[in-house]
CHARMM-style PDB file with segment names, atoms N, HN, CA, C and O in Angstrom:
ATOM      1  N   MET     1      -9.895   9.877  -5.518  1.00  0.00      PROA
ATOM      2  CA  MET     1     -10.130   7.888  -5.018  1.00  0.00      PROA
ATOM      3  C   MET     1     -10.513   8.626  -3.309  1.00  0.00      PROA
ATOM      4  O   MET     1      -9.922   9.482  -2.651  1.00  0.00      PROA
ATOM      5  N   CYS     2     -11.651   7.889  -3.065  1.00  0.00      PROA
ATOM      6  HN  CYS     2     -12.131   7.193  -3.599  1.00  0.00      PROA
ATOM      7  CA  CYS     2     -11.704   7.631  -1.076  1.00  0.00      PROA
ATOM      8  C   CYS     2     -10.567   6.433  -0.500  1.00  0.00      PROA
ATOM      9  O   CYS     2     -10.064   5.594  -1.248  1.00  0.00      PROA
ATOM     10  N   VAL     3     -10.327   6.521   0.724  1.00  0.00      PROA
ATOM     11  HN  VAL     3     -10.735   7.202   1.331  1.00  0.00      PROA
ATOM     12  CA  VAL     3      -9.169   5.559   1.129  1.00  0.00      PROA
ATOM     13  C   VAL     3     -10.485   5.554   2.418  1.00  0.00      PROA
ATOM     14  O   VAL     3     -11.471   6.283   2.523  1.00  0.00      PROA
ATOM     15  N   ALA     4     -10.063   4.561   3.176  1.00  0.00      PROA
ATOM     16  HN  ALA     4      -9.262   3.968   3.091  1.00  0.00      PROA
ATOM     17  CA  ALA     4     -10.201   4.415   4.395  1.00  0.00      PROA
ATOM     18  C   ALA     4      -9.886   3.555   4.827  1.00  0.00      PROA
ATOM     19  O   ALA     4      -9.987   2.458   4.277  1.00  0.00      PROA
ATOM     20  N   ILE     5      -9.233   3.807   6.329  1.00  0.00      PROA
ATOM     21  HN  ILE     5      -9.151   4.698   6.776  1.00  0.00      PROA
ATOM     22  CA  ILE     5      -7.885   3.481   6.720  1.00  0.00      PROA
ATOM     23  C   ILE     5      -9.128   2.518   8.770  1.00  0.00      PROA
ATOM     24  O   ILE     5      -9.993   2.961   9.527  1.00  0.00      PROA
ATOM     25  N   PRO     6      -8.360   1.201   8.653  1.00  0.00      PROA
ATOM     26  CA  PRO     6      -8.491   0.394  10.083  1.00  0.00      PROA
ATOM     27  C   PRO     6      -8.026   1.109  11.015  1.00  0.00      PROA
ATOM     28  O   PRO     6      -7.170   1.866  10.558  1.00  0.00      PROA
ATOM     29  N   GLY     7      -8.246   1.291  12.591  1.00  0.00      PROA
ATOM     30  HN  GLY     7      -8.942   0.676  12.962  1.00  0.00      PROA
ATOM     31  CA  GLY     7      -7.564   1.260  13.343  1.00  0.00      PROA
ATOM     32  C   GLY     7      -8.249   0.696  14.799  1.00  0.00      PROA
ATOM     33  O   GLY     7      -9.292   0.058  14.945  1.00  0.00      PROA
ATOM     34  N   LYS     8      -7.362   1.127  15.727  1.00  0.00      PROA
ATOM     35  HN  LYS     8      -6.516   1.646  15.608  1.00  0.00      PROA
ATOM     36  CA  LYS     8      -8.324   0.195  17.257  1.00  0.00      PROA
ATOM     37  C   LYS     8      -8.340   0.904  17.718  1.00  0.00      PROA
ATOM     38  O   LYS     8      -7.316   1.564  17.892  1.00  0.00      PROA
ATOM     39  N   VAL     9     -10.135   1.424  18.493  1.00  0.00      PROA
ATOM     40  HN  VAL     9     -10.967   0.887  18.352  1.00  0.00      PROA
ATOM     41  CA  VAL     9     -10.470   2.094  19.262  1.00  0.00      PROA
ATOM     42  C   VAL     9     -10.025   1.767  20.806  1.00  0.00      PROA
ATOM     43  O   VAL     9     -10.649   1.003  21.543  1.00  0.00      PROA
ATOM     44  N   LEU    10      -9.169   2.281  21.063  1.00  0.00      PROA
ATOM     45  HN  LEU    10      -8.663   2.902  20.464  1.00  0.00      PROA
ATOM     46  CA  LEU    10      -8.815   2.852  22.663  1.00  0.00      PROA
ATOM     47  C   LEU    10      -9.887   3.185  23.809  1.00  0.00      PROA
ATOM     48  O   LEU    10     -10.078   2.563  24.854  1.00  0.00      PROA
ATOM     49  N   SER    11     -10.584   4.423  23.296  1.00  0.00      PROA
ATOM     50  HN  SER    11     -10.428   4.928  22.447  1.00  0.00      PROA
ATOM     51  CA  SER    11     -11.641   4.803  24.302  1.00  0.00      PROA
ATOM     52  C   SER    11     -12.729   5.461  23.636  1.00  0.00      PROA
ATOM     53  O   SER    11     -12.459   6.011  22.568  1.00  0.00      PROA
ATOM     54  N   VAL    12     -14.239   5.524  24.186  1.00  0.00      PROA
ATOM     55  HN  VAL    12     -14.458   5.078  25.053  1.00  0.00      PROA
ATOM     56  CA  VAL    12     -15.259   6.223  23.720  1.00  0.00      PROA
ATOM     57  C   VAL    12     -15.501   7.149  24.529  1.00  0.00      PROA
ATOM     58  O   VAL    12     -15.675   6.730  25.673  1.00  0.00      PROA
ATOM     59  N   GLU    13     -15.599   8.406  24.389  1.00  0.00      PROA
ATOM     60  HN  GLU    13     -15.457   8.747  23.459  1.00  0.00      PROA
ATOM     61  CA  GLU    13     -16.739   9.213  25.269  1.00  0.00      PROA
ATOM     62  C   GLU    13     -17.312   9.760  24.350  1.00  0.00      PROA
ATOM     63  O   GLU    13     -16.695  10.037  23.322  1.00  0.00      PROA
ATOM     64  N   GLY    14     -19.053  10.136  24.554  1.00  0.00      PROA
ATOM     65  HN  GLY    14     -19.554   9.911  25.389  1.00  0.00      PROA
ATOM     66  CA  GLY    14     -19.701  10.316  23.971  1.00  0.00      PROA
ATOM     67  C   GLY    14     -20.035  10.026  22.163  1.00  0.00      PROA
ATOM     68  O   GLY    14     -20.343   8.861  21.911  1.00  0.00      PROA
ATOM     69  N   THR    15     -19.986  11.054  20.887  1.00  0.00      PROA
ATOM     70  HN  THR    15     -19.736  12.001  21.091  1.00  0.00      PROA
ATOM     71  CA  THR    15     -19.459  10.846  19.535  1.00  0.00      PROA
ATOM     72  C   THR    15     -18.130  10.333  19.129  1.00  0.00      PROA
ATOM     73  O   THR    15     -17.786   9.550  18.243  1.00  0.00      PROA
ATOM     74  N   MET    16     -17.535  10.943  19.956  1.00  0.00      PROA
ATOM     75  HN  MET    16     -17.814  11.579  20.676  1.00  0.00      PROA
ATOM     76  CA  MET    16     -15.310  10.949  20.059  1.00  0.00      PROA
ATOM     77  C   MET    16     -15.045   9.437  20.555  1.00  0.00      PROA
ATOM     78  O   MET    16     -15.723   8.764  21.332  1.00  0.00      PROA
ATOM     79  N   ALA    17     -14.104   9.176  20.017  1.00  0.00      PROA
ATOM     80  HN  ALA    17     -13.553   9.724  19.386  1.00  0.00      PROA
ATOM     81  CA  ALA    17     -13.490   7.691  20.061  1.00  0.00      PROA
ATOM     82  C   ALA    17     -11.987   8.547  19.917  1.00  0.00      PROA
ATOM     83  O   ALA    17     -11.899   9.534  19.186  1.00  0.00      PROA
ATOM     84  N   GLN    18     -10.999   8.101  20.601  1.00  0.00      PROA
ATOM     85  HN  GLN    18     -11.070   7.300  21.194  1.00  0.00      PROA
ATOM     86  CA  GLN    18      -9.558   8.077  20.417  1.00  0.00      PROA
ATOM     87  C   GLN    18      -9.061   6.778  19.705  1.00  0.00      PROA
ATOM     88  O   GLN    18      -9.167   5.730  20.342  1.00  0.00      PROA
ATOM     89  N   VAL    19      -8.730   6.756  18.922  1.00  0.00      PROA
ATOM     90  HN  VAL    19      -8.644   7.608  18.405  1.00  0.00      PROA
ATOM     91  CA  VAL    19      -8.362   5.403  17.719  1.00  0.00      PROA
ATOM     92  C   VAL    19      -6.811   5.602  17.537  1.00  0.00      PROA
ATOM     93  O   VAL    19      -6.275   6.704  17.420  1.00  0.00      PROA
ATOM     94  N   ASP    20      -6.164   4.393  17.528  1.00  0.00      PROA
ATOM     95  HN  ASP    20      -6.599   3.498  17.623  1.00  0.00      PROA
ATOM     96  CA  ASP    20      -4.749   3.939  17.504  1.00  0.00      PROA
ATOM     97  C   ASP    20      -4.624   3.838  16.242  1.00  0.00      PROA
ATOM     98  O   ASP    20      -5.420   3.042  15.744  1.00  0.00      PROA
ATOM     99  N   PHE    21      -3.536   4.625  15.136  1.00  0.00      PROA
ATOM    100  HN  PHE    21      -2.890   5.272  15.540  1.00  0.00      PROA
ATOM    101  CA  PHE    21      -3.282   3.748  13.855  1.00  0.00      PROA
ATOM    102  C   PHE    21      -2.244   3.610  13.837  1.00  0.00      PROA
ATOM    103  O   PHE    21      -1.557   4.621  13.692  1.00  0.00      PROA
ATOM    104  N   LYS    22      -1.670   2.478  13.956  1.00  0.00      PROA
ATOM    105  HN  LYS    22      -2.228   1.657  14.074  1.00  0.00      PROA
ATOM    106  CA  LYS    22       0.030   2.451  14.141  1.00  0.00      PROA
ATOM    107  C   LYS    22       1.162   3.025  14.977  1.00  0.00      PROA
ATOM    108  O   LYS    22       2.379   3.135  14.833  1.00  0.00      PROA
ATOM    109  N   GLY    23       0.008   3.441  16.185  1.00  0.00      PROA
ATOM    110  HN  GLY    23      -0.981   3.351  16.302  1.00  0.00      PROA
ATOM    111  CA  GLY    23       1.287   4.244  16.830  1.00  0.00      PROA
ATOM    112  C   GLY    23       0.582   5.592  17.232  1.00  0.00      PROA
ATOM    113  O   GLY    23       0.799   6.139  18.313  1.00  0.00      PROA
ATOM    114  N   ASN    24      -0.449   6.185  16.090  1.00  0.00      PROA
ATOM    115  HN  ASN    24      -0.625   5.741  15.212  1.00  0.00      PROA
ATOM    116  CA  ASN    24      -0.721   7.740  16.435  1.00  0.00      PROA
ATOM    117  C   ASN    24      -2.119   7.662  16.753  1.00  0.00      PROA
ATOM    118  O   ASN    24      -3.028   7.001  16.252  1.00  0.00      PROA
ATOM    119  N   THR    25      -2.090   8.401  17.601  1.00  0.00      PROA
ATOM    120  HN  THR    25      -1.351   8.938  18.009  1.00  0.00      PROA
ATOM    121  CA  THR    25      -3.455   8.158  18.133  1.00  0.00      PROA
ATOM    122  C   THR    25      -4.520   9.901  17.385  1.00  0.00      PROA
ATOM    123  O   THR    25      -4.189  11.045  17.073  1.00  0.00      PROA
ATOM    124  N   VAL    26      -5.627   9.226  17.411  1.00  0.00      PROA
ATOM    125  HN  VAL    26      -5.895   8.296  17.664  1.00  0.00      PROA
ATOM    126  CA  VAL    26      -6.309  10.394  16.568  1.00  0.00      PROA
ATOM    127  C   VAL    26      -8.025  10.614  17.136  1.00  0.00      PROA
ATOM    128  O   VAL    26      -8.741   9.730  17.605  1.00  0.00      PROA
ATOM    129  N   ASN    27      -8.266  11.598  16.988  1.00  0.00      PROA
ATOM    130  HN  ASN    27      -7.684  12.316  16.606  1.00  0.00      PROA
ATOM    131  CA  ASN    27      -9.639  11.697  17.398  1.00  0.00      PROA
ATOM    132  C   ASN    27     -11.076  11.660  16.555  1.00  0.00      PROA
ATOM    133  O   ASN    27     -11.460  12.643  15.922  1.00  0.00      PROA
ATOM    134  N   VAL    28     -11.813  10.438  16.618  1.00  0.00      PROA
ATOM    135  HN  VAL    28     -11.501   9.639  17.132  1.00  0.00      PROA
ATOM    136  CA  VAL    28     -12.788  10.109  15.601  1.00  0.00      PROA
ATOM    137  C   VAL    28     -14.339  10.246  16.009  1.00  0.00      PROA
ATOM    138  O   VAL    28     -14.902   9.672  16.941  1.00  0.00      PROA
ATOM    139  N   ASN    29     -14.755  10.926  15.309  1.00  0.00      PROA
ATOM    140  HN  ASN    29     -14.298  11.393  14.551  1.00  0.00      PROA
ATOM    141  CA  ASN    29     -16.281  11.184  15.658  1.00  0.00      PROA
ATOM    142  C   ASN    29     -17.043   9.248  15.124  1.00  0.00      PROA
ATOM    143  O   ASN    29     -17.010   8.978  13.923  1.00  0.00      PROA
ATOM    144  N   VAL    30     -17.491   8.422  15.885  1.00  0.00      PROA
ATOM    145  HN  VAL    30     -17.519   8.641  16.860  1.00  0.00      PROA
ATOM    146  CA  VAL    30     -18.298   7.715  16.296  1.00  0.00      PROA
ATOM    147  C   VAL    30     -19.611   7.548  16.101  1.00  0.00      PROA
ATOM    148  O   VAL    30     -20.131   6.447  15.923  1.00  0.00      PROA
ATOM    149  N   GLY    31     -20.280   8.748  16.127  1.00  0.00      PROA
ATOM    150  HN  GLY    31     -19.857   9.642  16.271  1.00  0.00      PROA
ATOM    151  CA  GLY    31     -22.141   8.683  15.572  1.00  0.00      PROA
ATOM    152  C   GLY    31     -22.256   7.966  15.234  1.00  0.00      PROA
ATOM    153  O   GLY    31     -22.988   7.214  15.878  1.00  0.00      PROA
ATOM    154  N   LEU    32     -21.575   7.326  13.651  1.00  0.00      PROA
ATOM    155  HN  LEU    32     -20.981   7.936  13.127  1.00  0.00      PROA
ATOM    156  CA  LEU    32     -22.649   6.255  12.779  1.00  0.00      PROA
ATOM    157  C   LEU    32     -22.229   5.339  13.323  1.00  0.00      PROA
ATOM    158  O   LEU    32     -22.441   4.430  12.520  1.00  0.00      PROA
ATOM    159  N   VAL    33     -21.718   4.886  14.240  1.00  0.00      PROA
ATOM    160  HN  VAL    33     -21.546   5.624  14.892  1.00  0.00      PROA
ATOM    161  CA  VAL    33     -21.844   3.365  14.630  1.00  0.00      PROA
ATOM    162  C   VAL    33     -20.803   2.946  16.265  1.00  0.00      PROA
ATOM    163  O   VAL    33     -19.640   3.342  16.357  1.00  0.00      PROA
ATOM    164  N   ASP    34     -21.309   2.332  17.113  1.00  0.00      PROA
ATOM    165  HN  ASP    34     -22.253   2.011  17.039  1.00  0.00      PROA
ATOM    166  CA  ASP    34     -21.118   1.747  18.272  1.00  0.00      PROA
ATOM    167  C   ASP    34     -20.461   0.978  18.755  1.00  0.00      PROA
ATOM    168  O   ASP    34     -20.936   0.005  19.342  1.00  0.00      PROA
ATOM    169  N   PRO    35     -18.855   1.257  18.614  1.00  0.00      PROA
ATOM    170  CA  PRO    35     -17.961   0.422  19.116  1.00  0.00      PROA
ATOM    171  C   PRO    35     -17.279   0.895  20.656  1.00  0.00      PROA
ATOM    172  O   PRO    35     -17.143   1.975  21.232  1.00  0.00      PROA
ATOM    173  N   GLN    36     -16.859  -0.871  21.048  1.00  0.00      PROA
ATOM    174  HN  GLN    36     -16.969  -1.748  20.580  1.00  0.00      PROA
ATOM    175  CA  GLN    36     -16.178  -1.028  22.606  1.00  0.00      PROA
ATOM    176  C   GLN    36     -15.027  -0.665  22.502  1.00  0.00      PROA
ATOM    177  O   GLN    36     -14.498  -1.077  21.469  1.00  0.00      PROA
ATOM    178  N   PRO    37     -14.231   0.103  23.305  1.00  0.00      PROA
ATOM    179  CA  PRO    37     -12.265  -0.708  23.357  1.00  0.00      PROA
ATOM    180  C   PRO    37     -12.063  -1.425  22.939  1.00  0.00      PROA
ATOM    181  O   PRO    37     -12.711  -2.450  23.149  1.00  0.00      PROA
ATOM    182  N   GLY    38     -11.215  -1.403  22.217  1.00  0.00      PROA
ATOM    183  HN  GLY    38     -10.689  -0.570  22.047  1.00  0.00      PROA
ATOM    184  CA  GLY    38     -10.610  -2.791  21.766  1.00  0.00      PROA
ATOM    185  C   GLY    38     -11.080  -3.484  20.482  1.00  0.00      PROA
ATOM    186  O   GLY    38     -10.510  -4.345  19.812  1.00  0.00      PROA
ATOM    187  N   GLN    39     -12.194  -2.921  20.321  1.00  0.00      PROA
ATOM    188  HN  GLN    39     -12.657  -2.221  20.865  1.00  0.00      PROA
ATOM    189  CA  GLN    39     -12.466  -2.774  18.737  1.00  0.00      PROA
ATOM    190  C   GLN    39     -11.822  -2.295  17.509  1.00  0.00      PROA
ATOM    191  O   GLN    39     -11.874  -1.066  17.496  1.00  0.00      PROA
ATOM    192  N   TYR    40     -11.293  -2.721  16.575  1.00  0.00      PROA
ATOM    193  HN  TYR    40     -11.251  -3.720  16.585  1.00  0.00      PROA
ATOM    194  CA  TYR    40     -11.320  -1.597  15.048  1.00  0.00      PROA
ATOM    195  C   TYR    40     -12.693  -1.566  14.454  1.00  0.00      PROA
ATOM    196  O   TYR    40     -13.594  -2.402  14.391  1.00  0.00      PROA
ATOM    197  N   VAL    41     -12.522   0.028  13.915  1.00  0.00      PROA
ATOM    198  HN  VAL    41     -11.790   0.707  13.966  1.00  0.00      PROA
ATOM    199  CA  VAL    41     -13.159   0.698  13.387  1.00  0.00      PROA
ATOM    200  C   VAL    41     -12.396   1.362  11.921  1.00  0.00      PROA
ATOM    201  O   VAL    41     -11.227   1.746  11.889  1.00  0.00      PROA
ATOM    202  N   LEU    42     -13.192   1.386  10.948  1.00  0.00      PROA
ATOM    203  HN  LEU    42     -14.142   1.075  10.974  1.00  0.00      PROA
ATOM    204  CA  LEU    42     -13.043   1.411   9.624  1.00  0.00      PROA
ATOM    205  C   LEU    42     -13.250   3.318   9.408  1.00  0.00      PROA
ATOM    206  O   LEU    42     -14.400   3.696   9.636  1.00  0.00      PROA
ATOM    207  N   VAL    43     -12.343   4.320   9.048  1.00  0.00      PROA
ATOM    208  HN  VAL    43     -11.409   4.013   8.864  1.00  0.00      PROA
ATOM    209  CA  VAL    43     -12.428   5.385   9.549  1.00  0.00      PROA
ATOM    210  C   VAL    43     -12.098   6.340   8.012  1.00  0.00      PROA
ATOM    211  O   VAL    43     -11.276   5.819   7.258  1.00  0.00      PROA
ATOM    212  N   HSD    44     -12.611   7.455   7.645  1.00  0.00      PROA
ATOM    213  HN  HSD    44     -13.278   7.878   8.258  1.00  0.00      PROA
ATOM    214  CA  HSD    44     -12.727   7.513   6.139  1.00  0.00      PROA
ATOM    215  C   HSD    44     -13.392   9.301   6.930  1.00  0.00      PROA
ATOM    216  O   HSD    44     -14.349   9.571   7.655  1.00  0.00      PROA
ATOM    217  N   ALA    45     -12.198  10.210   6.248  1.00  0.00      PROA
ATOM    218  HN  ALA    45     -11.421   9.991   5.658  1.00  0.00      PROA
ATOM    219  CA  ALA    45     -12.828  11.492   6.970  1.00  0.00      PROA
ATOM    220  C   ALA    45     -12.880  11.999   8.271  1.00  0.00      PROA
ATOM    221  O   ALA    45     -13.589  12.930   8.653  1.00  0.00      PROA
ATOM    222  N   GLY    46     -12.244  11.467   8.802  1.00  0.00      PROA
ATOM    223  HN  GLY    46     -11.668  10.711   8.491  1.00  0.00      PROA
ATOM    224  CA  GLY    46     -12.255  11.564  10.044  1.00  0.00      PROA
ATOM    225  C   GLY    46     -13.303  10.635  11.190  1.00  0.00      PROA
ATOM    226  O   GLY    46     -13.191  10.688  12.415  1.00  0.00      PROA
ATOM    227  N   CYS    47     -14.214   9.883  10.501  1.00  0.00      PROA
ATOM    228  HN  CYS    47     -14.305   9.840   9.506  1.00  0.00      PROA
ATOM    229  CA  CYS    47     -15.798   9.465  11.209  1.00  0.00      PROA
ATOM    230  C   CYS    47     -15.491   7.706  10.781  1.00  0.00      PROA
ATOM    231  O   CYS    47     -15.059   7.095   9.803  1.00  0.00      PROA
ATOM    232  N   ALA    48     -15.868   7.462  11.790  1.00  0.00      PROA
ATOM    233  HN  ALA    48     -16.218   7.959  12.584  1.00  0.00      PROA
ATOM    234  CA  ALA    48     -16.025   5.339  11.779  1.00  0.00      PROA
ATOM    235  C   ALA    48     -16.956   5.581  11.092  1.00  0.00      PROA
ATOM    236  O   ALA    48     -17.756   6.503  11.253  1.00  0.00      PROA
ATOM    237  N   ILE    49     -16.945   4.258   9.707  1.00  0.00      PROA
ATOM    238  HN  ILE    49     -16.295   3.509   9.576  1.00  0.00      PROA
ATOM    239  CA  ILE    49     -18.096   4.533   8.781  1.00  0.00      PROA
ATOM    240  C   ILE    49     -18.505   2.560   9.313  1.00  0.00      PROA
ATOM    241  O   ILE    49     -19.624   2.224   8.926  1.00  0.00      PROA
ATOM    242  N   GLU    50     -17.958   1.777   9.848  1.00  0.00      PROA
ATOM    243  HN  GLU    50     -17.049   2.050  10.163  1.00  0.00      PROA
ATOM    244  CA  GLU    50     -17.661   0.287  10.086  1.00  0.00      PROA
ATOM    245  C   GLU    50     -17.305   0.156  11.739  1.00  0.00      PROA
ATOM    246  O   GLU    50     -16.756   1.061  12.367  1.00  0.00      PROA
ATOM    247  N   VAL    51     -17.727  -1.161  12.334  1.00  0.00      PROA
ATOM    248  HN  VAL    51     -18.173  -1.897  11.823  1.00  0.00      PROA
ATOM    249  CA  VAL    51     -17.055  -1.688  13.026  1.00  0.00      PROA
ATOM    250  C   VAL    51     -16.297  -2.708  12.377  1.00  0.00      PROA
ATOM    251  O   VAL    51     -16.886  -3.222  11.426  1.00  0.00      PROA
ATOM    252  N   MET    52     -15.378  -3.061  12.576  1.00  0.00      PROA
ATOM    253  HN  MET    52     -14.899  -2.643  13.348  1.00  0.00      PROA
ATOM    254  CA  MET    52     -14.730  -3.881  12.214  1.00  0.00      PROA
ATOM    255  C   MET    52     -14.228  -5.108  12.886  1.00  0.00      PROA
ATOM    256  O   MET    52     -13.842  -5.055  14.054  1.00  0.00      PROA
ATOM    257  N   GLU    53     -14.215  -6.510  12.013  1.00  0.00      PROA
ATOM    258  HN  GLU    53     -14.528  -6.553  11.064  1.00  0.00      PROA
ATOM    259  CA  GLU    53     -13.595  -7.656  12.806  1.00  0.00      PROA
ATOM    260  C   GLU    53     -11.813  -7.948  12.577  1.00  0.00      PROA
ATOM    261  O   GLU    53     -11.131  -7.803  11.563  1.00  0.00      PROA
ATOM    262  N   LYS    54     -11.493  -8.334  13.736  1.00  0.00      PROA
ATOM    263  HN  LYS    54     -12.048  -8.451  14.560  1.00  0.00      PROA
ATOM    264  CA  LYS    54     -10.065  -7.546  14.430  1.00  0.00      PROA
ATOM    265  C   LYS    54      -9.168  -8.268  13.088  1.00  0.00      PROA
ATOM    266  O   LYS    54      -8.054  -7.848  12.774  1.00  0.00      PROA
ATOM    267  N   ASP    55      -9.823  -9.356  12.408  1.00  0.00      PROA
ATOM    268  HN  ASP    55     -10.728  -9.696  12.664  1.00  0.00      PROA
ATOM    269  CA  ASP    55      -8.666 -10.288  11.309  1.00  0.00      PROA
ATOM    270  C   ASP    55      -8.365  -9.578  10.514  1.00  0.00      PROA
ATOM    271  O   ASP    55      -7.244  -9.248  10.127  1.00  0.00      PROA
ATOM    272  N   LYS    56      -9.746  -9.158  10.074  1.00  0.00      PROA
ATOM    273  HN  LYS    56     -10.657  -9.426  10.389  1.00  0.00      PROA
ATOM    274  CA  LYS    56     -10.313  -7.972   8.486  1.00  0.00      PROA
ATOM    275  C   LYS    56      -9.575  -6.991   8.818  1.00  0.00      PROA
ATOM    276  O   LYS    56      -8.841  -6.490   7.967  1.00  0.00      PROA
ATOM    277  N   ALA    57      -9.609  -6.461  10.238  1.00  0.00      PROA
ATOM    278  HN  ALA    57     -10.206  -6.868  10.929  1.00  0.00      PROA
ATOM    279  CA  ALA    57      -9.020  -4.741  10.147  1.00  0.00      PROA
ATOM    280  C   ALA    57      -7.363  -5.256  10.168  1.00  0.00      PROA
ATOM    281  O   ALA    57      -6.634  -4.618   9.408  1.00  0.00      PROA
ATOM    282  N   GLU    58      -7.017  -5.843  10.598  1.00  0.00      PROA
ATOM    283  HN  GLU    58      -7.609  -6.361  11.215  1.00  0.00      PROA
ATOM    284  CA  GLU    58      -5.174  -6.427  10.703  1.00  0.00      PROA
ATOM    285  C   GLU    58      -4.641  -6.570   9.391  1.00  0.00      PROA
ATOM    286  O   GLU    58      -3.636  -5.926   9.089  1.00  0.00      PROA
ATOM    287  N   GLU    59      -5.423  -7.662   8.221  1.00  0.00      PROA
ATOM    288  HN  GLU    59      -6.239  -8.185   8.466  1.00  0.00      PROA
ATOM    289  CA  GLU    59      -5.525  -7.795   6.990  1.00  0.00      PROA
ATOM    290  C   GLU    59      -5.539  -6.713   6.625  1.00  0.00      PROA
ATOM    291  O   GLU    59      -4.435  -6.657   6.083  1.00  0.00      PROA
ATOM    292  N   ILE    60      -6.065  -5.566   6.479  1.00  0.00      PROA
ATOM    293  HN  ILE    60      -6.962  -5.612   6.919  1.00  0.00      PROA
ATOM    294  CA  ILE    60      -5.869  -4.574   5.126  1.00  0.00      PROA
ATOM    295  C   ILE    60      -5.041  -3.645   6.148  1.00  0.00      PROA
ATOM    296  O   ILE    60      -5.003  -2.534   5.619  1.00  0.00      PROA
ATOM    297  N   ILE    61      -4.286  -3.608   7.519  1.00  0.00      PROA
ATOM    298  HN  ILE    61      -4.317  -4.510   7.949  1.00  0.00      PROA
ATOM    299  CA  ILE    61      -2.956  -2.640   8.008  1.00  0.00      PROA
ATOM    300  C   ILE    61      -2.180  -3.204   7.344  1.00  0.00      PROA
ATOM    301  O   ILE    61      -1.381  -2.404   6.857  1.00  0.00      PROA
ATOM    302  N   GLU    62      -1.953  -4.458   6.995  1.00  0.00      PROA
ATOM    303  HN  GLU    62      -2.601  -5.108   7.390  1.00  0.00      PROA
ATOM    304  CA  GLU    62      -0.910  -5.213   6.846  1.00  0.00      PROA
ATOM    305  C   GLU    62      -0.674  -4.829   5.068  1.00  0.00      PROA
ATOM    306  O   GLU    62       0.397  -4.432   4.611  1.00  0.00      PROA
ATOM    307  N   LEU    63      -1.822  -5.037   4.324  1.00  0.00      PROA
ATOM    308  HN  LEU    63      -2.692  -5.360   4.696  1.00  0.00      PROA
ATOM    309  CA  LEU    63      -1.770  -4.653   3.273  1.00  0.00      PROA
ATOM    310  C   LEU    63      -1.426  -2.998   3.035  1.00  0.00      PROA
ATOM    311  O   LEU    63      -0.538  -2.611   2.275  1.00  0.00      PROA
ATOM    312  N   PHE    64      -2.186  -2.224   3.725  1.00  0.00      PROA
ATOM    313  HN  PHE    64      -2.907  -2.539   4.342  1.00  0.00      PROA
ATOM    314  CA  PHE    64      -1.312  -0.650   3.948  1.00  0.00      PROA
ATOM    315  C   PHE    64       0.125  -0.851   3.719  1.00  0.00      PROA
ATOM    316  O   PHE    64       0.814  -0.512   2.757  1.00  0.00      PROA
ATOM    317  N   ALA    65       0.406  -1.414   4.698  1.00  0.00      PROA
ATOM    318  HN  ALA    65      -0.153  -1.689   5.479  1.00  0.00      PROA
ATOM    319  CA  ALA    65       2.142  -1.255   5.223  1.00  0.00      PROA
ATOM    320  C   ALA    65       2.960  -1.974   4.067  1.00  0.00      PROA
ATOM    321  O   ALA    65       4.123  -1.800   3.704  1.00  0.00      PROA
ATOM    322  N   GLU    66       2.044  -2.780   3.639  1.00  0.00      PROA
ATOM    323  HN  GLU    66       1.099  -2.922   3.935  1.00  0.00      PROA
ATOM    324  CA  GLU    66       3.376  -3.150   2.462  1.00  0.00      PROA
ATOM    325  C   GLU    66       3.277  -2.269   1.145  1.00  0.00      PROA
ATOM    326  O   GLU    66       4.140  -2.290   0.267  1.00  0.00      PROA
ATOM    327  N   LEU    67       2.254  -1.576   1.109  1.00  0.00      PROA
ATOM    328  HN  LEU    67       1.553  -1.559   1.822  1.00  0.00      PROA
ATOM    329  CA  LEU    67       2.250  -0.407   0.111  1.00  0.00      PROA
ATOM    330  C   LEU    67       3.313   0.255   0.643  1.00  0.00      PROA
ATOM    331  O   LEU    67       4.305   0.248  -0.086  1.00  0.00      PROA
ATOM    332  N   GLU    68       3.410   0.764   1.571  1.00  0.00      PROA
ATOM    333  HN  GLU    68       2.604   0.769   2.163  1.00  0.00      PROA
ATOM    334  CA  GLU    68       4.377   1.214   1.968  1.00  0.00      PROA
ATOM    335  C   GLU    68       5.803   1.447   1.603  1.00  0.00      PROA
ATOM    336  O   GLU    68       6.513   2.335   1.132  1.00  0.00      PROA
ATOM    337  N   ALA    69       5.892   0.061   2.106  1.00  0.00      PROA
ATOM    338  HN  ALA    69       5.314  -0.660   2.489  1.00  0.00      PROA
ATOM    339  CA  ALA    69       7.281  -0.338   1.524  1.00  0.00      PROA
ATOM    340  C   ALA    69       7.699  -0.052   0.289  1.00  0.00      PROA
ATOM    341  OT1 ALA    69       8.816  -0.410  -0.084  1.00  0.00      PROA
TER     342      ALA     69
END
């Protein structure tokens, strides 16, 4: 089973971005999409595969938090 997780883009430099996942900042390859800082991306295996609407991303983040609890 594969899981993709939404995160908030903090900065973009070339094909790499700093993405925040609930306080954890990770380098993510954004070569497949064109995100801007402040947007959310869906990340799988270190690669952003989709730029997401904020509401949808926050909904998924909340569902993952419920699963963790």
